[in-house]
PyMOL Python script that loads the backbone (N, CA, C, O; Angstrom):
from pymol import cmd

cmd.read_pdbstr("""\
ATOM      1  N   MET A   1      48.956 -75.097  52.229  1.00  0.00           N
ATOM      2  CA  MET A   1      50.327 -74.612  52.234  1.00  0.00           C
ATOM      3  C   MET A   1      50.422 -73.293  51.484  1.00  0.00           C
ATOM      4  O   MET A   1      49.717 -73.076  50.498  1.00  0.00           O
ATOM      5  N   CYS A   2      51.281 -72.430  51.947  1.00  0.00           N
ATOM      6  CA  CYS A   2      51.491 -71.150  51.290  1.00  0.00           C
ATOM      7  C   CYS A   2      52.600 -71.287  50.260  1.00  0.00           C
ATOM      8  O   CYS A   2      53.670 -71.811  50.569  1.00  0.00           O
ATOM      9  N   PRO A   3      52.357 -70.825  49.046  1.00  0.00           N
ATOM     10  CA  PRO A   3      53.399 -70.895  48.054  1.00  0.00           C
ATOM     11  C   PRO A   3      54.591 -70.040  48.453  1.00  0.00           C
ATOM     12  O   PRO A   3      54.425 -68.931  48.960  1.00  0.00           O
ATOM     13  N   GLY A   4      55.776 -70.547  48.226  1.00  0.00           N
ATOM     14  CA  GLY A   4      56.984 -69.794  48.511  1.00  0.00           C
ATOM     15  C   GLY A   4      57.431 -69.864  49.965  1.00  0.00           C
ATOM     16  O   GLY A   4      58.452 -69.277  50.323  1.00  0.00           O
ATOM     17  N   LEU A   5      56.684 -70.571  50.806  1.00  0.00           N
ATOM     18  CA  LEU A   5      57.059 -70.693  52.207  1.00  0.00           C
ATOM     19  C   LEU A   5      57.509 -72.108  52.497  1.00  0.00           C
ATOM     20  O   LEU A   5      57.231 -73.029  51.728  1.00  0.00           O
ATOM     21  N   ASP A   6      58.197 -72.276  53.596  1.00  0.00           N
ATOM     22  CA  ASP A   6      58.630 -73.583  54.077  1.00  0.00           C
ATOM     23  C   ASP A   6      57.425 -74.523  54.123  1.00  0.00           C
ATOM     24  O   ASP A   6      56.343 -74.090  54.519  1.00  0.00           O
ATOM     25  N   SER A   7      57.565 -75.775  53.740  1.00  0.00           N
ATOM     26  CA  SER A   7      56.439 -76.709  53.659  1.00  0.00           C
ATOM     27  C   SER A   7      55.854 -77.051  55.021  1.00  0.00           C
ATOM     28  O   SER A   7      54.765 -77.623  55.075  1.00  0.00           O
ATOM     29  N   SER A   8      56.526 -76.730  56.125  1.00  0.00           N
ATOM     30  CA  SER A   8      55.980 -77.030  57.450  1.00  0.00           C
ATOM     31  C   SER A   8      55.081 -75.904  57.964  1.00  0.00           C
ATOM     32  O   SER A   8      54.536 -75.993  59.064  1.00  0.00           O
ATOM     33  N   VAL A   9      54.927 -74.841  57.161  1.00  0.00           N
ATOM     34  CA  VAL A   9      54.116 -73.707  57.595  1.00  0.00           C
ATOM     35  C   VAL A   9      52.871 -73.614  56.733  1.00  0.00           C
ATOM     36  O   VAL A   9      52.946 -73.627  55.504  1.00  0.00           O
ATOM     37  N   GLU A  10      51.726 -73.521  57.394  1.00  0.00           N
ATOM     38  CA  GLU A  10      50.469 -73.277  56.696  1.00  0.00           C
ATOM     39  C   GLU A  10      50.087 -71.832  56.930  1.00  0.00           C
ATOM     40  O   GLU A  10      50.648 -71.177  57.808  1.00  0.00           O
ATOM     41  N   CYS A  11      49.128 -71.318  56.146  1.00  0.00           N
ATOM     42  CA  CYS A  11      48.763 -69.928  56.359  1.00  0.00           C
ATOM     43  C   CYS A  11      47.276 -69.727  56.170  1.00  0.00           C
ATOM     44  O   CYS A  11      46.602 -70.513  55.504  1.00  0.00           O
ATOM     45  N   SER A  12      46.777 -68.657  56.770  1.00  0.00           N
ATOM     46  CA  SER A  12      45.414 -68.225  56.529  1.00  0.00           C
ATOM     47  C   SER A  12      45.472 -67.275  55.348  1.00  0.00           C
ATOM     48  O   SER A  12      46.478 -67.239  54.639  1.00  0.00           O
ATOM     49  N   HIS A  13      44.419 -66.507  55.120  1.00  0.00           N
ATOM     50  CA  HIS A  13      44.438 -65.554  54.018  1.00  0.00           C
ATOM     51  C   HIS A  13      45.477 -64.463  54.232  1.00  0.00           C
ATOM     52  O   HIS A  13      45.999 -63.916  53.261  1.00  0.00           O
ATOM     53  N   PHE A  14      45.786 -64.138  55.476  1.00  0.00           N
ATOM     54  CA  PHE A  14      46.633 -62.990  55.747  1.00  0.00           C
ATOM     55  C   PHE A  14      47.933 -63.315  56.479  1.00  0.00           C
ATOM     56  O   PHE A  14      48.968 -62.707  56.209  1.00  0.00           O
ATOM     57  N   VAL A  15      47.880 -64.266  57.396  1.00  0.00           N
ATOM     58  CA  VAL A  15      49.021 -64.465  58.281  1.00  0.00           C
ATOM     59  C   VAL A  15      49.479 -65.914  58.259  1.00  0.00           C
ATOM     60  O   VAL A  15      48.659 -66.816  58.429  1.00  0.00           O
ATOM     61  N   PRO A  16      50.777 -66.164  58.051  1.00  0.00           N
ATOM     62  CA  PRO A  16      51.261 -67.539  58.150  1.00  0.00           C
ATOM     63  C   PRO A  16      51.015 -68.078  59.559  1.00  0.00           C
ATOM     64  O   PRO A  16      51.206 -67.363  60.543  1.00  0.00           O
ATOM     65  N   MET A  17      50.593 -69.328  59.653  1.00  0.00           N
ATOM     66  CA  MET A  17      50.351 -69.948  60.951  1.00  0.00           C
ATOM     67  C   MET A  17      51.215 -71.199  61.047  1.00  0.00           C
ATOM     68  O   MET A  17      51.348 -71.946  60.078  1.00  0.00           O
ATOM     69  N   ALA A  18      51.792 -71.418  62.202  1.00  0.00           N
ATOM     70  CA  ALA A  18      52.623 -72.595  62.410  1.00  0.00           C
ATOM     71  C   ALA A  18      51.735 -73.832  62.470  1.00  0.00           C
ATOM     72  O   ALA A  18      50.530 -73.728  62.701  1.00  0.00           O
ATOM     73  N   SER A  19      52.321 -74.984  62.264  1.00  0.00           N
ATOM     74  CA  SER A  19      51.601 -76.252  62.359  1.00  0.00           C
ATOM     75  C   SER A  19      51.213 -76.518  63.803  1.00  0.00           C
ATOM     76  O   SER A  19      51.597 -75.749  64.684  1.00  0.00           O
ATOM     77  N   PRO A  20      50.453 -77.600  64.081  1.00  0.00           N
ATOM     78  CA  PRO A  20      49.981 -77.882  65.435  1.00  0.00           C
ATOM     79  C   PRO A  20      51.067 -77.621  66.461  1.00  0.00           C
ATOM     80  O   PRO A  20      52.245 -77.798  66.150  1.00  0.00           O
ATOM     81  N   PRO A  21      50.720 -77.208  67.674  1.00  0.00           N
ATOM     82  CA  PRO A  21      49.390 -77.129  68.277  1.00  0.00           C
ATOM     83  C   PRO A  21      48.649 -75.836  67.965  1.00  0.00           C
ATOM     84  O   PRO A  21      47.490 -75.704  68.359  1.00  0.00           O
ATOM     85  N   PHE A  22      49.255 -74.888  67.286  1.00  0.00           N
ATOM     86  CA  PHE A  22      48.615 -73.603  67.031  1.00  0.00           C
ATOM     87  C   PHE A  22      47.580 -73.669  65.919  1.00  0.00           C
ATOM     88  O   PHE A  22      46.757 -72.762  65.802  1.00  0.00           O
ATOM     89  N   GLU A  23      47.595 -74.699  65.114  1.00  0.00           N
ATOM     90  CA  GLU A  23      46.670 -74.812  63.980  1.00  0.00           C
ATOM     91  C   GLU A  23      45.223 -74.794  64.450  1.00  0.00           C
ATOM     92  O   GLU A  23      44.384 -74.127  63.844  1.00  0.00           O
ATOM     93  N   GLU A  24      44.922 -75.518  65.520  1.00  0.00           N
ATOM     94  CA  GLU A  24      43.548 -75.574  66.022  1.00  0.00           C
ATOM     95  C   GLU A  24      43.082 -74.202  66.491  1.00  0.00           C
ATOM     96  O   GLU A  24      41.950 -73.807  66.214  1.00  0.00           O
ATOM     97  N   ASP A  25      43.950 -73.465  67.204  1.00  0.00           N
ATOM     98  CA  ASP A  25      43.594 -72.121  67.648  1.00  0.00           C
ATOM     99  C   ASP A  25      43.347 -71.208  66.455  1.00  0.00           C
ATOM    100  O   ASP A  25      42.424 -70.394  66.481  1.00  0.00           O
ATOM    101  N   GLY A  26      44.149 -71.331  65.422  1.00  0.00           N
ATOM    102  CA  GLY A  26      43.980 -70.529  64.214  1.00  0.00           C
ATOM    103  C   GLY A  26      42.664 -70.830  63.528  1.00  0.00           C
ATOM    104  O   GLY A  26      41.985 -69.922  63.048  1.00  0.00           O
ATOM    105  N   GLN A  27      42.302 -72.103  63.481  1.00  0.00           N
ATOM    106  CA  GLN A  27      41.033 -72.494  62.868  1.00  0.00           C
ATOM    107  C   GLN A  27      39.860 -71.945  63.669  1.00  0.00           C
ATOM    108  O   GLN A  27      38.880 -71.474  63.092  1.00  0.00           O
ATOM    109  N   LEU A  28      39.953 -72.003  64.989  1.00  0.00           N
ATOM    110  CA  LEU A  28      38.883 -71.469  65.834  1.00  0.00           C
ATOM    111  C   LEU A  28      38.761 -69.959  65.649  1.00  0.00           C
ATOM    112  O   LEU A  28      37.655 -69.422  65.605  1.00  0.00           O
ATOM    113  N   HIS A  29      39.889 -69.283  65.542  1.00  0.00           N
ATOM    114  CA  HIS A  29      39.867 -67.837  65.313  1.00  0.00           C
ATOM    115  C   HIS A  29      39.214 -67.525  63.969  1.00  0.00           C
ATOM    116  O   HIS A  29      38.392 -66.614  63.875  1.00  0.00           O
ATOM    117  N   THR A  30      39.575 -68.276  62.934  1.00  0.00           N
ATOM    118  CA  THR A  30      38.994 -68.077  61.601  1.00  0.00           C
ATOM    119  C   THR A  30      37.494 -68.324  61.630  1.00  0.00           C
ATOM    120  O   THR A  30      36.730 -67.545  61.059  1.00  0.00           O
ATOM    121  N   LEU A  31      37.062 -69.392  62.284  1.00  0.00           N
ATOM    122  CA  LEU A  31      35.628 -69.672  62.395  1.00  0.00           C
ATOM    123  C   LEU A  31      34.913 -68.559  63.156  1.00  0.00           C
ATOM    124  O   LEU A  31      33.787 -68.197  62.816  1.00  0.00           O
ATOM    125  N   GLY A  32      35.558 -68.021  64.175  1.00  0.00           N
ATOM    126  CA  GLY A  32      34.974 -66.910  64.926  1.00  0.00           C
ATOM    127  C   GLY A  32      34.781 -65.686  64.041  1.00  0.00           C
ATOM    128  O   GLY A  32      33.750 -65.017  64.111  1.00  0.00           O
ATOM    129  N   LEU A  33      35.779 -65.396  63.208  1.00  0.00           N
ATOM    130  CA  LEU A  33      35.665 -64.262  62.287  1.00  0.00           C
ATOM    131  C   LEU A  33      34.539 -64.477  61.279  1.00  0.00           C
ATOM    132  O   LEU A  33      33.800 -63.547  60.957  1.00  0.00           O
ATOM    133  N   ILE A  34      34.412 -65.696  60.789  1.00  0.00           N
ATOM    134  CA  ILE A  34      33.345 -66.012  59.835  1.00  0.00           C
ATOM    135  C   ILE A  34      31.983 -65.833  60.495  1.00  0.00           C
ATOM    136  O   ILE A  34      31.066 -65.290  59.878  1.00  0.00           O
ATOM    137  N   GLU A  35      31.841 -66.276  61.728  1.00  0.00           N
ATOM    138  CA  GLU A  35      30.582 -66.113  62.450  1.00  0.00           C
ATOM    139  C   GLU A  35      30.256 -64.646  62.682  1.00  0.00           C
ATOM    140  O   GLU A  35      29.099 -64.244  62.560  1.00  0.00           O
ATOM    141  N   GLU A  36      31.263 -63.840  63.016  1.00  0.00           N
ATOM    142  CA  GLU A  36      31.027 -62.401  63.199  1.00  0.00           C
ATOM    143  C   GLU A  36      30.582 -61.757  61.894  1.00  0.00           C
ATOM    144  O   GLU A  36      29.656 -60.946  61.879  1.00  0.00           O
ATOM    145  N   LEU A  37      31.242 -62.118  60.801  1.00  0.00           N
ATOM    146  CA  LEU A  37      30.886 -61.583  59.490  1.00  0.00           C
ATOM    147  C   LEU A  37      29.464 -61.970  59.119  1.00  0.00           C
ATOM    148  O   LEU A  37      28.696 -61.145  58.623  1.00  0.00           O
ATOM    149  N   ARG A  38      29.120 -63.213  59.359  1.00  0.00           N
ATOM    150  CA  ARG A  38      27.768 -63.699  59.075  1.00  0.00           C
ATOM    151  C   ARG A  38      26.720 -62.931  59.880  1.00  0.00           C
ATOM    152  O   ARG A  38      25.671 -62.552  59.359  1.00  0.00           O
ATOM    153  N   SER A  39      27.025 -62.711  61.153  1.00  0.00           N
ATOM    154  CA  SER A  39      26.112 -61.990  62.029  1.00  0.00           C
ATOM    155  C   SER A  39      25.922 -60.545  61.559  1.00  0.00           C
ATOM    156  O   SER A  39      24.800 -60.040  61.531  1.00  0.00           O
ATOM    157  N   GLU A  40      27.020 -59.887  61.192  1.00  0.00           N
ATOM    158  CA  GLU A  40      26.936 -58.504  60.715  1.00  0.00           C
ATOM    159  C   GLU A  40      26.171 -58.416  59.402  1.00  0.00           C
ATOM    160  O   GLU A  40      25.397 -57.480  59.197  1.00  0.00           O
ATOM    161  N   CYS A  41      26.378 -59.373  58.517  1.00  0.00           N
ATOM    162  CA  CYS A  41      25.645 -59.384  57.243  1.00  0.00           C
ATOM    163  C   CYS A  41      24.155 -59.575  57.484  1.00  0.00           C
ATOM    164  O   CYS A  41      23.328 -58.934  56.836  1.00  0.00           O
ATOM    165  N   LYS A  42      23.815 -60.454  58.415  1.00  0.00           N
ATOM    166  CA  LYS A  42      22.408 -60.689  58.751  1.00  0.00           C
ATOM    167  C   LYS A  42      21.782 -59.418  59.320  1.00  0.00           C
ATOM    168  O   LYS A  42      20.662 -59.055  58.960  1.00  0.00           O
ATOM    169  N   ARG A  43      22.512 -58.743  60.209  1.00  0.00           N
ATOM    170  CA  ARG A  43      22.004 -57.506  60.808  1.00  0.00           C
ATOM    171  C   ARG A  43      21.839 -56.423  59.736  1.00  0.00           C
ATOM    172  O   ARG A  43      20.846 -55.696  59.735  1.00  0.00           O
ATOM    173  N   MET A  44      22.806 -56.319  58.832  1.00  0.00           N
ATOM    174  CA  MET A  44      22.729 -55.326  57.767  1.00  0.00           C
ATOM    175  C   MET A  44      21.549 -55.624  56.845  1.00  0.00           C
ATOM    176  O   MET A  44      20.821 -54.712  56.452  1.00  0.00           O
ATOM    177  N   TRP A  45      21.357 -56.900  56.500  1.00  0.00           N
ATOM    178  CA  TRP A  45      20.239 -57.278  55.629  1.00  0.00           C
ATOM    179  C   TRP A  45      18.915 -56.928  56.290  1.00  0.00           C
ATOM    180  O   TRP A  45      18.013 -56.404  55.636  1.00  0.00           O
ATOM    181  N   GLY A  46      18.791 -57.213  57.582  1.00  0.00           N
ATOM    182  CA  GLY A  46      17.564 -56.902  58.302  1.00  0.00           C
ATOM    183  C   GLY A  46      17.294 -55.413  58.319  1.00  0.00           C
ATOM    184  O   GLY A  46      16.162 -54.980  58.105  1.00  0.00           O
ATOM    185  N   THR A  47      18.332 -54.622  58.575  1.00  0.00           N
ATOM    186  CA  THR A  47      18.185 -53.166  58.600  1.00  0.00           C
ATOM    187  C   THR A  47      17.790 -52.636  57.234  1.00  0.00           C
ATOM    188  O   THR A  47      16.884 -51.810  57.127  1.00  0.00           O
ATOM    189  N   SER A  48      18.460 -53.103  56.191  1.00  0.00           N
ATOM    190  CA  SER A  48      18.146 -52.603  54.847  1.00  0.00           C
ATOM    191  C   SER A  48      16.745 -53.028  54.421  1.00  0.00           C
ATOM    192  O   SER A  48      16.055 -52.275  53.734  1.00  0.00           O
ATOM    193  N   SER A  49      16.317 -54.222  54.817  1.00  0.00           N
ATOM    194  CA  SER A  49      14.967 -54.677  54.489  1.00  0.00           C
ATOM    195  C   SER A  49      13.917 -53.821  55.185  1.00  0.00           C
ATOM    196  O   SER A  49      12.925 -53.425  54.573  1.00  0.00           O
ATOM    197  N   GLU A  50      14.139 -53.537  56.462  1.00  0.00           N
ATOM    198  CA  GLU A  50      13.200 -52.697  57.208  1.00  0.00           C
ATOM    199  C   GLU A  50      13.106 -51.314  56.579  1.00  0.00           C
ATOM    200  O   GLU A  50      12.011 -50.778  56.411  1.00  0.00           O
ATOM    201  N   LEU A  51      14.253 -50.737  56.231  1.00  0.00           N
ATOM    202  CA  LEU A  51      14.260 -49.415  55.612  1.00  0.00           C
ATOM    203  C   LEU A  51      13.561 -49.428  54.255  1.00  0.00           C
ATOM    204  O   LEU A  51      12.821 -48.500  53.925  1.00  0.00           O
ATOM    205  N   TYR A  52      13.794 -50.473  53.475  1.00  0.00           N
ATOM    206  CA  TYR A  52      13.155 -50.574  52.157  1.00  0.00           C
ATOM    207  C   TYR A  52      11.636 -50.525  52.306  1.00  0.00           C
ATOM    208  O   TYR A  52      10.961 -49.763  51.614  1.00  0.00           O
ATOM    209  N   PHE A  53      11.107 -51.341  53.213  1.00  0.00           N
ATOM    210  CA  PHE A  53       9.651 -51.400  53.367  1.00  0.00           C
ATOM    211  C   PHE A  53       9.083 -50.108  53.958  1.00  0.00           C
ATOM    212  O   PHE A  53       7.982 -49.695  53.595  1.00  0.00           O
ATOM    213  N   ARG A  54       9.823 -49.469  54.862  1.00  0.00           N
ATOM    214  CA  ARG A  54       9.356 -48.196  55.431  1.00  0.00           C
ATOM    215  C   ARG A  54       9.345 -47.099  54.364  1.00  0.00           C
ATOM    216  O   ARG A  54       8.387 -46.331  54.276  1.00  0.00           O
ATOM    217  N   ILE A  55      10.397 -47.023  53.559  1.00  0.00           N
ATOM    218  CA  ILE A  55      10.452 -46.029  52.478  1.00  0.00           C
ATOM    219  C   ILE A  55       9.354 -46.297  51.454  1.00  0.00           C
ATOM    220  O   ILE A  55       8.708 -45.365  50.975  1.00  0.00           O
ATOM    221  N   ASP A  56       9.145 -47.555  51.120  1.00  0.00           N
ATOM    222  CA  ASP A  56       8.078 -47.913  50.177  1.00  0.00           C
ATOM    223  C   ASP A  56       6.722 -47.471  50.712  1.00  0.00           C
ATOM    224  O   ASP A  56       5.900 -46.940  49.965  1.00  0.00           O
ATOM    225  N   GLU A  57       6.487 -47.686  51.998  1.00  0.00           N
ATOM    226  CA  GLU A  57       5.228 -47.282  52.626  1.00  0.00           C
ATOM    227  C   GLU A  57       5.040 -45.763  52.549  1.00  0.00           C
ATOM    228  O   GLU A  57       3.950 -45.285  52.231  1.00  0.00           O
ATOM    229  N   LEU A  58       6.090 -45.016  52.837  1.00  0.00           N
ATOM    230  CA  LEU A  58       6.005 -43.552  52.792  1.00  0.00           C
ATOM    231  C   LEU A  58       5.772 -43.049  51.369  1.00  0.00           C
ATOM    232  O   LEU A  58       4.996 -42.116  51.163  1.00  0.00           O
ATOM    233  N   LEU A  59       6.432 -43.653  50.396  1.00  0.00           N
ATOM    234  CA  LEU A  59       6.225 -43.259  49.002  1.00  0.00           C
ATOM    235  C   LEU A  59       4.796 -43.536  48.553  1.00  0.00           C
ATOM    236  O   LEU A  59       4.213 -42.755  47.801  1.00  0.00           O
ATOM    237  N   ARG A  60       4.235 -44.646  49.014  1.00  0.00           N
ATOM    238  CA  ARG A  60       2.837 -44.958  48.680  1.00  0.00           C
ATOM    239  C   ARG A  60       1.893 -43.922  49.300  1.00  0.00           C
ATOM    240  O   ARG A  60       0.908 -43.525  48.676  1.00  0.00           O
ATOM    241  N   GLU A  61       2.193 -43.487  50.520  1.00  0.00           N
ATOM    242  CA  GLU A  61       1.372 -42.459  51.154  1.00  0.00           C
ATOM    243  C   GLU A  61       1.445 -41.155  50.373  1.00  0.00           C
ATOM    244  O   GLU A  61       0.430 -40.482  50.193  1.00  0.00           O
ATOM    245  N   LEU A  62       2.645 -40.789  49.905  1.00  0.00           N
ATOM    246  CA  LEU A  62       2.806 -39.565  49.123  1.00  0.00           C
ATOM    247  C   LEU A  62       2.071 -39.644  47.785  1.00  0.00           C
ATOM    248  O   LEU A  62       1.610 -38.627  47.267  1.00  0.00           O
ATOM    249  N   ALA A  63       1.963 -40.838  47.233  1.00  0.00           N
ATOM    250  CA  ALA A  63       1.294 -41.024  45.942  1.00  0.00           C
ATOM    251  C   ALA A  63      -0.228 -41.040  46.082  1.00  0.00           C
ATOM    252  O   ALA A  63      -0.936 -41.059  45.075  1.00  0.00           O
ATOM    253  N   ASN A  64      -0.735 -41.034  47.297  1.00  0.00           N
ATOM    254  CA  ASN A  64      -2.169 -41.071  47.550  1.00  0.00           C
ATOM    255  C   ASN A  64      -2.829 -39.807  46.978  1.00  0.00           C
ATOM    256  O   ASN A  64      -2.440 -38.695  47.334  1.00  0.00           O
ATOM    257  N   PRO A  65      -3.814 -39.970  46.101  1.00  0.00           N
ATOM    258  CA  PRO A  65      -4.470 -38.799  45.507  1.00  0.00           C
ATOM    259  C   PRO A  65      -5.289 -37.993  46.526  1.00  0.00           C
ATOM    260  O   PRO A  65      -5.635 -36.843  46.256  1.00  0.00           O
ATOM    261  N   ASN A  66      -5.599 -38.565  47.674  1.00  0.00           N
ATOM    262  CA  ASN A  66      -6.379 -37.864  48.700  1.00  0.00           C
ATOM    263  C   ASN A  66      -5.480 -37.105  49.683  1.00  0.00           C
ATOM    264  O   ASN A  66      -5.967 -36.581  50.685  1.00  0.00           O
ATOM    265  N   LEU A  67      -4.198 -37.043  49.410  1.00  0.00           N
ATOM    266  CA  LEU A  67      -3.265 -36.350  50.286  1.00  0.00           C
ATOM    267  C   LEU A  67      -3.525 -34.853  50.244  1.00  0.00           C
ATOM    268  O   LEU A  67      -3.774 -34.304  49.171  1.00  0.00           O
ATOM    269  N   HIS A  68      -3.473 -34.197  51.365  1.00  0.00           N
ATOM    270  CA  HIS A  68      -3.707 -32.753  51.425  1.00  0.00           C
ATOM    271  C   HIS A  68      -2.604 -32.021  50.686  1.00  0.00           C
ATOM    272  O   HIS A  68      -1.433 -32.393  50.768  1.00  0.00           O
ATOM    273  N   GLU A  69      -2.983 -30.979  49.964  1.00  0.00           N
ATOM    274  CA  GLU A  69      -1.999 -30.180  49.250  1.00  0.00           C
ATOM    275  C   GLU A  69      -1.316 -29.237  50.218  1.00  0.00           C
ATOM    276  O   GLU A  69      -1.893 -28.836  51.228  1.00  0.00           O
ATOM    277  N   ILE A  70      -0.088 -28.890  49.900  1.00  0.00           N
ATOM    278  CA  ILE A  70       0.660 -27.928  50.692  1.00  0.00           C
ATOM    279  C   ILE A  70       0.588 -26.595  49.987  1.00  0.00           C
ATOM    280  O   ILE A  70       0.958 -26.487  48.818  1.00  0.00           O
ATOM    281  N   SER A  71       0.115 -25.572  50.687  1.00  0.00           N
ATOM    282  CA  SER A  71       0.027 -24.266  50.055  1.00  0.00           C
ATOM    283  C   SER A  71       1.409 -23.633  49.991  1.00  0.00           C
ATOM    284  O   SER A  71       2.244 -23.818  50.875  1.00  0.00           O
ATOM    285  N   ARG A  72       1.619 -22.892  48.934  1.00  0.00           N
ATOM    286  CA  ARG A  72       2.954 -22.305  48.760  1.00  0.00           C
ATOM    287  C   ARG A  72       3.075 -21.009  49.458  1.00  0.00           C
ATOM    288  O   ARG A  72       4.132 -20.380  49.414  1.00  0.00           O
TER     289      ARG A  72
END
""", "prot")
cmd.dss("prot")
cmd.show_as("cartoon", "prot")
cmd.util.cbc("prot")
cmd.orient("prot")
């Protein structure tokens, strides 16, 4: 229940939602948003992990003492 609202109205984090039959649709919408957020977080984590390891690999190559010098 949302504080300060009529007791027959429930709400999500942002928008008041009426009681059934709309409650089920609201729950499905909320679950859909959570799944999208989860998917985006997973994709972001994968991208950042790949970049971390690629940058680490390049830094290790630069630290190689056998690397050719660049003439000025």
